C-alpha positions in Angstrom: 0.0 0.0 0.0 1.6 3.3 -1.1 1.2 6.3 1.0 1.2 9.8 -0.4 3.5 12.4 1.2 0.6 14.7 1.8 -2.3 13.0 3.7 -5.7 14.6 4.0 -8.7 13.4 5.9 -10.1 11.3 3.1 -6.8 9.3 2.7 -6.5 8.8 6.4 -10.1 7.5 6.6 -9.3 5.1 3.7 -6.2 3.8 5.5 -8.2 3.3 8.7 -11.1 1.6 6.8 -8.6 -0.8 5.1 -7.0 -1.6 8.4 -10.2 -2.3 10.4 -10.3 -6.0 9.6 -6.7 -6.3 11.1 -7.8 -4.5 14.3 -10.9 -6.7 14.5 -8.6 -9.8 14.4 -6.4 -8.3 17.2 -9.5 -7.4 19.3 -11.0 -10.9 18.8 -7.8 -12.7 19.9 -7.3 -10.3 22.8 -10.9 -10.9 24.0 -10.4 -14.7 23.8 -7.0 -14.5 25.6 -8.6 -12.5 28.5 -11.0 -15.5 29.1 -8.9 -18.5 28.3 -11.4 -21.1 29.2 -11.1 -24.2 27.1 -8.3 -23.0 24.9 -5.7 -25.5 23.7 -2.1 -25.2 22.5 -3.2 -25.3 18.8 -5.3 -22.2 19.4 -2.3 -20.4 20.8 -0.2 -21.3 17.7 -2.9 -20.3 15.3 -3.4 -17.0 17.2 0.3 -16.4 17.2 0.4 -16.9 13.4 -2.6 -14.4 13.0 -1.0 -11.8 15.2 2.3 -12.2 13.3 0.5 -11.5 10.1 -1.2 -8.4 11.6 2.1 -7.1 12.8 3.6 -7.7 9.3 0.8 -5.6 7.8 0.8 -2.8 10.4 4.5 -2.3 11.1 5.5 -0.9 7.7 2.2 1.1 7.5 3.0 2.7 10.9 6.6 3.5 9.8 5.3 5.2 6.6 2.7 7.2 8.5 5.2 8.2 11.2 7.6 9.4 8.4 4.7 11.4 6.8 3.9 13.0 10.1 7.5 14.0 10.7 7.7 15.4 7.2 4.5 17.4 7.7 5.8 18.8 11.1 9.1 19.8 9.5 7.2 21.5 6.7 5.1 23.5 9.2 8.3 24.3 11.1 10.0 25.7 8.0 6.9 27.6 7.0 6.7 29.2 10.5 10.4 30.1 10.4 10.1 31.5 6.9 7.1 33.6 7.9 8.8 35.0 10.9 11.9 36.0 8.8 9.6 37.6 6.2 7.9 39.6 9.0 11.3 40.5 10.6 10.4 38.7 13.8 12.7 36.7 15.9 12.1 32.9 15.7 12.8 30.7 18.7 12.6 27.0 18.6 12.6 24.8 21.8 12.5 21.1 22.2 11.3 19.6 25.5 11.8 15.9 26.3 9.1 14.5 28.7 10.3 10.9 28.4 12.6 9.0 26.1 9.8 8.0 23.8 8.0 11.4 23.7 9.2 14.6 22.2 7.2 17.8 22.4 8.2 20.7 20.2 7.1 24.2 21.0 7.6 26.9 18.4 7.5 30.4 19.7 7.5 33.5 17.7 8.8 36.6 19.5 8.3 40.0 18.0 11.4 42.2 18.0 10.5 45.4 19.7 
């Protein structure tokens, strides 16, 4: 599945719609694992195969969407920086790290007095 660099609401909804059967499989197996009455070892092997297939489908999709998100953020950053330079305002960029997995970027435009 190819993903365009620019994603709009329609394309995101289509990706979600195409992925719903995968999430349904994951939800079904998760529900059965929470109540493991009468499950045998064959069921666990079958479920593992299904979940591996789901991961194989979702992993590259997630990586592509994460790359598109990063590209969009960089594009917005560059546009803000360019706009501030055109308006002769000072541009300050700060990165705060809340945890090793989370990055929060705050872009602040300060007007030169």
